[in-house]
BALUMPA-735740 format. One line per field, with one value per residue: z, x, y of N, C-alpha, C, O in turn. Coordinates in pm, whole numbers, plus 50000, padded with zeros to 5 digits. Example, Ala and Ser with C-alpha at 12.3 -4.5 7.8 and 13.67 -1.06 7.14 Angstrom:
<lolos>
nw = (50780 / 50708);
nu = (51319 / 51285);
nv = (49431 / 49775);
caw = (50780 / 50714);
cau = (51230 / 51367);
cav = (49550 / 49894);
cw = (50780 / 50787);
cu = (51320 / 51290);
cv = (49670 / 50003);
ow = (50846 / 50804);
ou = (51424 / 51341);
ov = (49668 / 50114);
</lolos>
This chain:
<lolos>
nw = (20283 / 20400 / 20673 / 20665 / 20873 / 21110 / 21062 / 21074 / 20947 / 20756 / 20590 / 20271 / 20209 / 20377 / 20517 / 20683 / 20916 / 21163 / 21389 / 21449 / 21379 / 21121 / 20846 / 20525 / 20253 / 19939 / 20009 / 20259 / 20217 / 20180 / 19963 / 19992 / 19822 / 19785 / 20068 / 20111 / 19921 / 20070 / 20277 / 20164 / 20098 / 20143 / 20443 / 20552 / 20753 / 20980 / 21198 / 21416 / 21689 / 21707 / 21884 / 22103 / 22346 / 22344 / 22479 / 22509 / 22291 / 22140 / 22021 / 21668 / 21652 / 21447 / 21401 / 21290 / 21312 / 21501 / 21717 / 21841 / 21961 / 21779 / 21758 / 21728 / 21854 / 22122 / 22204 / 22155 / 22319 / 22515 / 22406 / 22375 / 22562 / 22692 / 22522 / 22559 / 22816 / 22784 / 22639 / 22757 / 22977 / 22876 / 22800 / 23039 / 23118 / 22946 / 22889 / 23124 / 23310 / 23543 / 23635 / 23790 / 23849 / 23544 / 23463 / 23591 / 23486 / 23231 / 23287 / 23370 / 23126 / 22990 / 23136 / 23121 / 22837 / 22817 / 23020 / 22825 / 22606 / 22743 / 22784 / 22528 / 22447 / 22630 / 22539 / 22370 / 22086 / 21940 / 21686 / 21634 / 21440 / 21614 / 21837 / 21975 / 22131 / 22382 / 22547 / 22831 / 23022 / 23152 / 23300 / 23452 / 23277 / 23182 / 23067 / 22817 / 22667 / 22409 / 22255 / 21880 / 21792 / 21968 / 21907 / 21856 / 21765 / 21578 / 21603 / 21465 / 21547 / 21447 / 21462 / 21337 / 21362 / 21403 / 21144 / 20991 / 21068 / 21008 / 21224 / 21451 / 21692 / 21770 / 21862 / 22042 / 22086 / 22275 / 22301 / 22565 / 22710 / 22837 / 22708 / 22576 / 22508 / 22453 / 22358 / 22129 / 22143 / 21951 / 21716 / 21477 / 21129 / 21097 / 20953 / 20775 / 20981 / 21097 / 20864 / 20815 / 21046 / 21031 / 20777 / 20912 / 21088 / 20929 / 20802);
nu = (76555 / 76509 / 76358 / 76259 / 76207 / 76286 / 76511 / 76567 / 76667 / 76449 / 76195 / 76177 / 75903 / 75753 / 75469 / 75441 / 75634 / 75811 / 75931 / 75863 / 75620 / 75543 / 75388 / 75465 / 75558 / 75598 / 75821 / 75896 / 76057 / 76389 / 76627 / 76918 / 77107 / 77052 / 77121 / 77424 / 77502 / 77466 / 77666 / 77891 / 77836 / 77986 / 78009 / 77966 / 78174 / 78292 / 78546 / 78597 / 78371 / 78019 / 77805 / 77853 / 78088 / 78415 / 78607 / 78548 / 78582 / 78743 / 79069 / 79154 / 78884 / 78572 / 78302 / 77973 / 77708 / 77543 / 77288 / 76987 / 76669 / 76382 / 76250 / 75958 / 75869 / 75970 / 75908 / 75660 / 75443 / 75485 / 75495 / 75224 / 75089 / 75178 / 75111 / 74842 / 74815 / 74932 / 74747 / 74516 / 74612 / 74627 / 74358 / 74223 / 74397 / 74326 / 74047 / 73887 / 74048 / 74215 / 74523 / 74725 / 74626 / 74628 / 74886 / 75022 / 74954 / 75049 / 75297 / 75349 / 75316 / 75522 / 75714 / 75641 / 75727 / 76016 / 76072 / 76043 / 76236 / 76448 / 76477 / 76473 / 76709 / 76853 / 76916 / 77106 / 77183 / 77441 / 77626 / 77936 / 78232 / 78299 / 78127 / 77814 / 77616 / 77469 / 77369 / 77254 / 77111 / 77157 / 77290 / 77506 / 77605 / 77445 / 77606 / 77576 / 77725 / 77822 / 77999 / 78026 / 78072 / 77946 / 77663 / 77371 / 77110 / 76845 / 76587 / 76320 / 76076 / 75782 / 75536 / 75196 / 75181 / 75438 / 75541 / 75442 / 75572 / 75859 / 75990 / 76135 / 76125 / 76443 / 76532 / 76811 / 76960 / 77216 / 77487 / 77510 / 77318 / 76985 / 76745 / 76625 / 76879 / 76947 / 76787 / 76686 / 76496 / 76253 / 76403 / 76537 / 76452 / 76447 / 76496 / 76686 / 76891 / 76894 / 76959 / 77266 / 77347 / 77345 / 77494 / 77740 / 77788 / 77764 / 78021);
nv = (13388 / 13720 / 13924 / 14243 / 14396 / 14301 / 14159 / 13907 / 13566 / 13395 / 13143 / 13075 / 13034 / 13111 / 13283 / 13483 / 13635 / 13441 / 13535 / 13804 / 13840 / 14016 / 14041 / 13918 / 14046 / 14225 / 14499 / 14359 / 14169 / 14039 / 13939 / 13687 / 13751 / 14035 / 14083 / 13998 / 14204 / 14404 / 14367 / 14477 / 14721 / 15066 / 15214 / 15539 / 15717 / 15959 / 16142 / 16333 / 16351 / 16512 / 16547 / 16347 / 16311 / 16375 / 16280 / 16030 / 15875 / 15598 / 15493 / 15520 / 15479 / 15563 / 15772 / 15695 / 15776 / 16013 / 16094 / 16296 / 16178 / 16187 / 16487 / 16496 / 16275 / 16316 / 16531 / 16639 / 16568 / 16721 / 16994 / 17019 / 17014 / 17228 / 17433 / 17432 / 17496 / 17755 / 17900 / 17858 / 18028 / 18287 / 18300 / 18365 / 18567 / 18790 / 18766 / 18708 / 18902 / 18793 / 18860 / 18742 / 18492 / 18399 / 18449 / 18267 / 18019 / 18062 / 18085 / 17846 / 17672 / 17745 / 17614 / 17349 / 17310 / 17374 / 17152 / 16943 / 17013 / 17022 / 16722 / 16626 / 16688 / 16576 / 16315 / 16102 / 15915 / 15718 / 15567 / 15410 / 15296 / 15098 / 15038 / 15050 / 15321 / 15478 / 15809 / 15939 / 16222 / 16562 / 16719 / 16531 / 16251 / 15976 / 15703 / 15429 / 15158 / 14885 / 14672 / 14625 / 14367 / 14200 / 14250 / 14070 / 14058 / 14247 / 14457 / 14625 / 14846 / 15014 / 15231 / 15344 / 15593 / 15683 / 15594 / 15797 / 16042 / 15953 / 15789 / 15583 / 15290 / 15104 / 14766 / 14610 / 14324 / 14162 / 13978 / 13720 / 13814 / 13799 / 13916 / 14221 / 14433 / 14708 / 14984 / 15193 / 15465 / 15625 / 15683 / 15892 / 15814 / 15518 / 15313 / 15378 / 15376 / 15103 / 14982 / 15063 / 14970 / 14679 / 14657 / 14725 / 14509 / 14315 / 14294);
caw = (20281 / 20528 / 20723 / 20662 / 20999 / 21243 / 21007 / 21080 / 20834 / 20727 / 20509 / 20150 / 20150 / 20476 / 20459 / 20821 / 21008 / 21299 / 21498 / 21487 / 21297 / 21036 / 20707 / 20446 / 20101 / 19874 / 20058 / 20371 / 20194 / 20131 / 19904 / 20015 / 19734 / 19863 / 20208 / 20043 / 19865 / 20141 / 20329 / 20052 / 20109 / 20200 / 20564 / 20573 / 20879 / 21029 / 21272 / 21537 / 21689 / 21729 / 22012 / 22168 / 22426 / 22244 / 22555 / 22514 / 22174 / 22145 / 21920 / 21549 / 21607 / 21360 / 21398 / 21159 / 21297 / 21621 / 21690 / 21905 / 21936 / 21722 / 21838 / 21743 / 21948 / 22261 / 22282 / 22111 / 22407 / 22598 / 22323 / 22338 / 22721 / 22727 / 22433 / 22645 / 22955 / 22753 / 22586 / 22898 / 23086 / 22771 / 22790 / 23155 / 23162 / 22855 / 22886 / 23257 / 23364 / 23673 / 23622 / 23862 / 23786 / 23418 / 23437 / 23665 / 23375 / 23109 / 23317 / 23375 / 22987 / 22943 / 23231 / 23042 / 22730 / 22893 / 23040 / 22734 / 22536 / 22771 / 22768 / 22408 / 22433 / 22702 / 22506 / 22244 / 22037 / 21865 / 21664 / 21557 / 21359 / 21718 / 21943 / 22004 / 22231 / 22437 / 22647 / 22889 / 23131 / 23108 / 23401 / 23440 / 23167 / 23194 / 22927 / 22793 / 22521 / 22385 / 22140 / 21776 / 21768 / 22082 / 21873 / 21782 / 21687 / 21574 / 21543 / 21414 / 21557 / 21355 / 21450 / 21234 / 21369 / 21378 / 21019 / 20921 / 21059 / 20982 / 21331 / 21544 / 21799 / 21733 / 21978 / 22018 / 22153 / 22241 / 22355 / 22733 / 22767 / 22804 / 22650 / 22491 / 22594 / 22433 / 22300 / 22046 / 22146 / 21876 / 21671 / 21353 / 21013 / 21178 / 20837 / 20729 / 21100 / 21102 / 20732 / 20862 / 21158 / 20979 / 20717 / 20992 / 21142 / 20799 / 20736);
cau = (76532 / 76533 / 76263 / 76347 / 76129 / 76347 / 76647 / 76578 / 76616 / 76320 / 76173 / 76086 / 75767 / 75649 / 75369 / 75442 / 75780 / 75798 / 75989 / 75828 / 75486 / 75490 / 75319 / 75627 / 75516 / 75659 / 75915 / 75918 / 76162 / 76495 / 76698 / 77019 / 77197 / 77051 / 77200 / 77562 / 77548 / 77459 / 77763 / 77968 / 77835 / 78051 / 77967 / 78034 / 78217 / 78365 / 78626 / 78511 / 78227 / 77959 / 77745 / 77910 / 78191 / 78532 / 78693 / 78501 / 78599 / 78880 / 79205 / 79084 / 78734 / 78528 / 78173 / 77869 / 77595 / 77493 / 77174 / 76920 / 76569 / 76298 / 76155 / 75811 / 75844 / 75968 / 75863 / 75515 / 75328 / 75516 / 75436 / 75091 / 75047 / 75229 / 74999 / 74705 / 74857 / 74937 / 74661 / 74436 / 74632 / 74570 / 74203 / 74203 / 74436 / 74296 / 73894 / 73860 / 74132 / 74274 / 74636 / 74817 / 74596 / 74673 / 75037 / 75106 / 74934 / 75137 / 75473 / 75351 / 75307 / 75673 / 75808 / 75634 / 75794 / 76162 / 76137 / 76038 / 76341 / 76575 / 76440 / 76509 / 76849 / 76959 / 76944 / 77194 / 77210 / 77549 / 77687 / 78038 / 78271 / 78292 / 78035 / 77662 / 77629 / 77359 / 77413 / 77158 / 77154 / 77147 / 77466 / 77593 / 77593 / 77461 / 77693 / 77563 / 77787 / 77844 / 78045 / 77973 / 78080 / 77800 / 77526 / 77334 / 76961 / 76826 / 76424 / 76261 / 75909 / 75738 / 75394 / 75183 / 75217 / 75561 / 75560 / 75401 / 75706 / 75962 / 76096 / 76074 / 76226 / 76548 / 76563 / 76926 / 76999 / 77364 / 77565 / 77530 / 77192 / 76878 / 76661 / 76667 / 76958 / 76960 / 76662 / 76708 / 76396 / 76206 / 76513 / 76452 / 76496 / 76526 / 76536 / 76839 / 77004 / 76910 / 77078 / 77405 / 77406 / 77362 / 77607 / 77883 / 77770 / 77837 / 78177);
cav = (13535 / 13814 / 14008 / 14370 / 14439 / 14231 / 14138 / 13753 / 13475 / 13311 / 13046 / 13148 / 13003 / 13172 / 13408 / 13581 / 13625 / 13383 / 13612 / 13961 / 13871 / 14074 / 13969 / 13914 / 14077 / 14323 / 14559 / 14320 / 14057 / 14047 / 13811 / 13649 / 13827 / 14154 / 14090 / 13974 / 14349 / 14509 / 14382 / 14515 / 14866 / 15160 / 15319 / 15684 / 15766 / 16099 / 16121 / 16396 / 16400 / 16630 / 16530 / 16254 / 16345 / 16356 / 16198 / 15886 / 15794 / 15516 / 15532 / 15496 / 15496 / 15678 / 15815 / 15656 / 15856 / 16037 / 16156 / 16301 / 16125 / 16261 / 16583 / 16508 / 16146 / 16300 / 16681 / 16676 / 16587 / 16858 / 17115 / 17005 / 17047 / 17378 / 17520 / 17432 / 17593 / 17916 / 17913 / 17886 / 18148 / 18399 / 18343 / 18390 / 18700 / 18852 / 18778 / 18735 / 18965 / 18734 / 18848 / 18630 / 18340 / 18402 / 18462 / 18146 / 17907 / 18089 / 18038 / 17694 / 17616 / 17763 / 17537 / 17232 / 17311 / 17354 / 17012 / 16871 / 17036 / 16934 / 16596 / 16575 / 16738 / 16490 / 16208 / 16091 / 15795 / 15689 / 15445 / 15394 / 15181 / 14967 / 15037 / 15122 / 15425 / 15584 / 15902 / 16026 / 16334 / 16692 / 16769 / 16434 / 16170 / 15817 / 15628 / 15291 / 15114 / 14760 / 14634 / 14589 / 14237 / 14136 / 14249 / 13950 / 14068 / 14387 / 14469 / 14792 / 14903 / 15170 / 15260 / 15444 / 15745 / 15723 / 15597 / 15958 / 16137 / 15898 / 15766 / 15453 / 15229 / 15006 / 14719 / 14550 / 14234 / 14146 / 13816 / 13695 / 13851 / 13693 / 14013 / 14300 / 14493 / 14851 / 15057 / 15338 / 15502 / 15770 / 15747 / 15923 / 15719 / 15417 / 15213 / 15360 / 15328 / 14955 / 14926 / 15104 / 14882 / 14567 / 14684 / 14729 / 14376 / 14226 / 14326);
cw = (20425 / 20592 / 20751 / 20812 / 21099 / 21210 / 21043 / 20974 / 20849 / 20623 / 20382 / 20134 / 20289 / 20449 / 20568 / 20877 / 21159 / 21407 / 21504 / 21433 / 21197 / 20900 / 20581 / 20306 / 20095 / 19965 / 20217 / 20357 / 20145 / 20087 / 19993 / 19931 / 19781 / 19996 / 20200 / 20007 / 19952 / 20246 / 20257 / 20054 / 20160 / 20334 / 20591 / 20707 / 20884 / 21154 / 21398 / 21557 / 21739 / 21855 / 22117 / 22242 / 22350 / 22313 / 22551 / 22389 / 22152 / 22014 / 21816 / 21547 / 21550 / 21396 / 21283 / 21185 / 21471 / 21626 / 21817 / 21891 / 21850 / 21802 / 21858 / 21861 / 22093 / 22291 / 22242 / 22248 / 22519 / 22581 / 22334 / 22488 / 22734 / 22657 / 22520 / 22749 / 22894 / 22704 / 22674 / 22962 / 22976 / 22784 / 22910 / 23181 / 23087 / 22902 / 23060 / 23345 / 23522 / 23604 / 23656 / 23808 / 23639 / 23370 / 23509 / 23536 / 23276 / 23137 / 23342 / 23229 / 22956 / 23005 / 23135 / 22903 / 22735 / 22926 / 22923 / 22631 / 22607 / 22805 / 22665 / 22403 / 22504 / 22680 / 22364 / 22191 / 21954 / 21829 / 21569 / 21502 / 21492 / 21841 / 21928 / 22137 / 22285 / 22567 / 22699 / 22998 / 23049 / 23193 / 23402 / 23351 / 23233 / 23069 / 22922 / 22677 / 22530 / 22258 / 21986 / 21765 / 21889 / 22049 / 21798 / 21737 / 21706 / 21504 / 21549 / 21460 / 21546 / 21399 / 21353 / 21268 / 21350 / 21239 / 20953 / 20946 / 21077 / 21116 / 21369 / 21649 / 21740 / 21847 / 21956 / 22122 / 22145 / 22316 / 22500 / 22789 / 22748 / 22721 / 22580 / 22572 / 22573 / 22340 / 22233 / 22053 / 22046 / 21782 / 21534 / 21208 / 21045 / 21088 / 20810 / 20865 / 21106 / 20986 / 20772 / 20963 / 21116 / 20869 / 20793 / 21058 / 21038 / 20763 / 20844);
cu = (76501 / 76371 / 76309 / 76307 / 76212 / 76465 / 76677 / 76587 / 76520 / 76300 / 76109 / 75948 / 75678 / 75572 / 75378 / 75596 / 75765 / 75852 / 75935 / 75674 / 75439 / 75479 / 75438 / 75536 / 75584 / 75789 / 75964 / 76033 / 76274 / 76582 / 76829 / 77117 / 77186 / 77140 / 77345 / 77615 / 77559 / 77592 / 77882 / 77994 / 77914 / 78003 / 78032 / 78023 / 78273 / 78426 / 78574 / 78392 / 78146 / 77873 / 77804 / 78064 / 78342 / 78604 / 78655 / 78511 / 78744 / 78979 / 79136 / 78953 / 78655 / 78360 / 78078 / 77757 / 77570 / 77370 / 77078 / 76765 / 76471 / 76224 / 76002 / 75758 / 75870 / 75901 / 75731 / 75440 / 75348 / 75475 / 75285 / 75028 / 75077 / 75146 / 74889 / 74707 / 74842 / 74801 / 74522 / 74473 / 74599 / 74447 / 74186 / 74268 / 74351 / 74109 / 73841 / 73933 / 74184 / 74444 / 74702 / 74771 / 74673 / 74820 / 75105 / 75071 / 75014 / 75286 / 75461 / 75340 / 75465 / 75738 / 75824 / 75716 / 75976 / 76182 / 76131 / 76167 / 76416 / 76557 / 76521 / 76652 / 76930 / 76990 / 77024 / 77233 / 77351 / 77564 / 77846 / 78080 / 78300 / 78187 / 77901 / 77662 / 77468 / 77394 / 77285 / 77199 / 77175 / 77297 / 77557 / 77519 / 77624 / 77503 / 77655 / 77647 / 77825 / 77904 / 77973 / 77968 / 77982 / 77665 / 77455 / 77188 / 76922 / 76691 / 76439 / 76112 / 75870 / 75585 / 75327 / 75191 / 75344 / 75600 / 75522 / 75528 / 75846 / 76031 / 76045 / 76167 / 76304 / 76539 / 76686 / 76933 / 77135 / 77402 / 77568 / 77408 / 77051 / 76750 / 76713 / 76749 / 76975 / 76820 / 76716 / 76569 / 76342 / 76307 / 76461 / 76522 / 76539 / 76541 / 76684 / 76928 / 77014 / 76985 / 77226 / 77454 / 77432 / 77465 / 77705 / 77911 / 77840 / 77975 / 78252);
cv = (13593 / 13897 / 14139 / 14437 / 14429 / 14166 / 13998 / 13683 / 13390 / 13225 / 13117 / 13099 / 13045 / 13291 / 13524 / 13533 / 13552 / 13410 / 13738 / 13944 / 13950 / 13992 / 13991 / 13919 / 14192 / 14365 / 14462 / 14206 / 14113 / 13964 / 13780 / 13708 / 13972 / 14185 / 14090 / 14135 / 14428 / 14510 / 14421 / 14678 / 14965 / 15220 / 15455 / 15707 / 15903 / 16046 / 16185 / 16436 / 16505 / 16692 / 16420 / 16314 / 16303 / 16253 / 16035 / 15803 / 15708 / 15516 / 15451 / 15464 / 15601 / 15652 / 15758 / 15750 / 15908 / 16134 / 16194 / 16241 / 16242 / 16345 / 16574 / 16372 / 16183 / 16449 / 16723 / 16698 / 16678 / 16984 / 17113 / 17098 / 17177 / 17465 / 17524 / 17525 / 17750 / 17955 / 17947 / 18010 / 18281 / 18450 / 18433 / 18513 / 18804 / 18891 / 18806 / 18827 / 18930 / 18739 / 18754 / 18510 / 18293 / 18366 / 18322 / 18024 / 17956 / 18020 / 17881 / 17602 / 17601 / 17648 / 17385 / 17229 / 17320 / 17218 / 16918 / 16884 / 16996 / 16787 / 16554 / 16595 / 16639 / 16367 / 16184 / 15950 / 15789 / 15574 / 15458 / 15265 / 15053 / 14944 / 15122 / 15214 / 15473 / 15635 / 15975 / 16128 / 16460 / 16741 / 16668 / 16293 / 16008 / 15765 / 15468 / 15273 / 14973 / 14744 / 14556 / 14450 / 14143 / 14163 / 14127 / 13967 / 14206 / 14380 / 14629 / 14775 / 15028 / 15148 / 15350 / 15571 / 15784 / 15701 / 15763 / 16056 / 16070 / 15835 / 15648 / 15414 / 15116 / 14934 / 14617 / 14447 / 14183 / 13980 / 13851 / 13779 / 13780 / 13782 / 14120 / 14429 / 14670 / 14874 / 15209 / 15389 / 15639 / 15791 / 15791 / 15840 / 15612 / 15325 / 15223 / 15340 / 15185 / 14921 / 14961 / 14996 / 14744 / 14542 / 14659 / 14572 / 14262 / 14196 / 14237);
ow = (20530 / 20510 / 20844 / 20858 / 21179 / 21300 / 21046 / 20882 / 20947 / 20547 / 20386 / 20034 / 20303 / 20372 / 20549 / 20876 / 21254 / 21510 / 21602 / 21446 / 21175 / 20863 / 20567 / 20261 / 20190 / 19997 / 20280 / 20453 / 20077 / 20177 / 20081 / 19982 / 19815 / 20020 / 20270 / 20042 / 19944 / 20296 / 20310 / 20031 / 20280 / 20303 / 20647 / 20774 / 20776 / 21212 / 21482 / 21494 / 21813 / 21906 / 22234 / 22164 / 22306 / 22256 / 22586 / 22376 / 22148 / 21905 / 21839 / 21443 / 21592 / 21414 / 21170 / 21088 / 21558 / 21553 / 21909 / 21776 / 21858 / 21894 / 21951 / 21929 / 22183 / 22400 / 22283 / 22286 / 22601 / 22664 / 22299 / 22506 / 22793 / 22712 / 22551 / 22770 / 22938 / 22746 / 22657 / 23000 / 23025 / 22784 / 22901 / 23265 / 23150 / 22935 / 23102 / 23459 / 23608 / 23535 / 23573 / 23740 / 23619 / 23281 / 23484 / 23500 / 23216 / 23069 / 23334 / 23228 / 22915 / 22937 / 23094 / 22874 / 22648 / 22884 / 22920 / 22576 / 22554 / 22867 / 22678 / 22348 / 22468 / 22753 / 22263 / 22254 / 21888 / 21898 / 21457 / 21503 / 21463 / 21917 / 21880 / 22241 / 22210 / 22666 / 22630 / 23057 / 22929 / 23136 / 23365 / 23366 / 23286 / 22968 / 23009 / 22590 / 22639 / 22159 / 21983 / 21729 / 21875 / 22114 / 21684 / 21664 / 21805 / 21396 / 21601 / 21407 / 21610 / 21365 / 21289 / 21182 / 21296 / 21196 / 20870 / 20861 / 21148 / 21105 / 21334 / 21690 / 21667 / 21950 / 21861 / 22240 / 22035 / 22370 / 22553 / 22908 / 22649 / 22671 / 22529 / 22662 / 22664 / 22269 / 22288 / 21954 / 22068 / 21747 / 21482 / 21201 / 21031 / 21129 / 20816 / 20851 / 21121 / 20996 / 20756 / 20966 / 21158 / 20859 / 20757 / 21076 / 21053 / 20709 / 20841);
ou = (76476 / 76280 / 76387 / 76378 / 76226 / 76531 / 76794 / 76517 / 76507 / 76396 / 76015 / 75885 / 75559 / 75604 / 75333 / 75649 / 75711 / 75840 / 75982 / 75603 / 75318 / 75551 / 75486 / 75464 / 75626 / 75864 / 76063 / 76091 / 76273 / 76633 / 76845 / 77229 / 77288 / 77208 / 77405 / 77722 / 77640 / 77630 / 77987 / 78095 / 77913 / 77925 / 78140 / 77920 / 78300 / 78388 / 78516 / 78320 / 78198 / 77864 / 77774 / 78146 / 78358 / 78656 / 78728 / 78463 / 78850 / 78931 / 79075 / 78904 / 78663 / 78307 / 78119 / 77707 / 77584 / 77357 / 77091 / 76728 / 76489 / 76150 / 75934 / 75656 / 75819 / 75848 / 75684 / 75390 / 75262 / 75434 / 75225 / 74958 / 74994 / 75105 / 74844 / 74625 / 74769 / 74756 / 74446 / 74388 / 74537 / 74410 / 74147 / 74213 / 74305 / 74061 / 73775 / 73889 / 74193 / 74487 / 74745 / 74838 / 74746 / 74860 / 75218 / 75161 / 75065 / 75359 / 75558 / 75355 / 75524 / 75815 / 75924 / 75769 / 76046 / 76281 / 76206 / 76205 / 76486 / 76652 / 76615 / 76717 / 77044 / 77064 / 76999 / 77311 / 77362 / 77532 / 77856 / 78016 / 78319 / 78178 / 77890 / 77711 / 77373 / 77431 / 77221 / 77306 / 77200 / 77393 / 77672 / 77405 / 77718 / 77435 / 77695 / 77649 / 77860 / 77860 / 77895 / 77860 / 77961 / 77568 / 77490 / 77146 / 76946 / 76667 / 76514 / 76039 / 75905 / 75524 / 75396 / 75208 / 75376 / 75689 / 75592 / 75573 / 75934 / 76154 / 75934 / 76263 / 76247 / 76537 / 76675 / 76914 / 77183 / 77327 / 77606 / 77404 / 77021 / 76660 / 76825 / 76705 / 77009 / 76765 / 76771 / 76504 / 76392 / 76320 / 76363 / 76642 / 76659 / 76608 / 76773 / 77038 / 77125 / 77073 / 77307 / 77566 / 77533 / 77521 / 77776 / 78022 / 77922 / 78024 / 78374);
ov = (13532 / 13910 / 14160 / 14527 / 14522 / 14114 / 13961 / 13723 / 13317 / 13222 / 13196 / 13134 / 13018 / 13382 / 13637 / 13422 / 13609 / 13345 / 13794 / 14044 / 13964 / 13899 / 14103 / 13829 / 14257 / 14273 / 14500 / 14157 / 14215 / 13897 / 13866 / 13714 / 14032 / 14285 / 14171 / 14185 / 14521 / 14616 / 14384 / 14744 / 14940 / 15310 / 15468 / 15716 / 15956 / 15945 / 16117 / 16513 / 16589 / 16804 / 16444 / 16361 / 16190 / 16158 / 15943 / 15691 / 15771 / 15546 / 15347 / 15421 / 15716 / 15543 / 15783 / 15806 / 15822 / 16233 / 16113 / 16262 / 16364 / 16308 / 16617 / 16367 / 16116 / 16472 / 16829 / 16803 / 16711 / 17066 / 17215 / 17198 / 17247 / 17568 / 17634 / 17614 / 17840 / 18061 / 18042 / 18091 / 18375 / 18567 / 18550 / 18583 / 18899 / 18999 / 18901 / 18838 / 19017 / 18646 / 18674 / 18433 / 18196 / 18291 / 18281 / 17948 / 17861 / 17949 / 17805 / 17480 / 17501 / 17582 / 17325 / 17122 / 17267 / 17156 / 16820 / 16781 / 16910 / 16740 / 16475 / 16506 / 16608 / 16301 / 16250 / 15880 / 15893 / 15477 / 15509 / 15160 / 14934 / 14847 / 15235 / 15169 / 15495 / 15572 / 16055 / 16119 / 16471 / 16792 / 16687 / 16251 / 15948 / 15783 / 15390 / 15360 / 14929 / 14802 / 14461 / 14402 / 14023 / 14127 / 14095 / 13877 / 14275 / 14327 / 14712 / 14691 / 15127 / 15046 / 15430 / 15657 / 15890 / 15775 / 15821 / 16132 / 16120 / 15835 / 15606 / 15480 / 15036 / 15001 / 14539 / 14478 / 14159 / 13898 / 13956 / 13808 / 13714 / 13714 / 14120 / 14500 / 14745 / 14789 / 15304 / 15354 / 15749 / 15908 / 15739 / 15815 / 15587 / 15230 / 15138 / 15285 / 15134 / 14836 / 14870 / 14946 / 14687 / 14433 / 14564 / 14524 / 14172 / 14097 / 14227);
</lolos>
């Protein structure tokens, strides 16, 4: 049997996964036949990237997915801060008639919102038929990539808040490293992304 949270093989009599500590019941278990069936599943792909720079693509490489992190995961704190400053500025401006101080608070709130948006836009997670990819940066791009055949372990962490809004963190361990090499933080629909990655690795 396999743990659906971390994807590691476990004994059928186990009540908890010895790798990630998840209680093994219901949807957490996956049989060998299900794992083999998964390896036969077709993975939808497309040729022309929409977010990943075209000049980074290899010959005959196809895109499985490319996505920004969840807006709620990255953007929510900035929005909350922005709304607080804008609301405070509006009160100061309208009630106390302190025009300059109120305007400063409102402009600060708008800047906080813009920073959150740019931070969200600056991160791209990608999976191709050959590689896992992470791009970071607005004006200059910091590109991390690793070959699929080097991925050894996939772990998914989903908090209660993340579960409500269907996003989470995927941790990837690759050959030649002593720890987690790549993290897709706040990635939307992490279970689906995990399944796509495992299906590619099983082929």
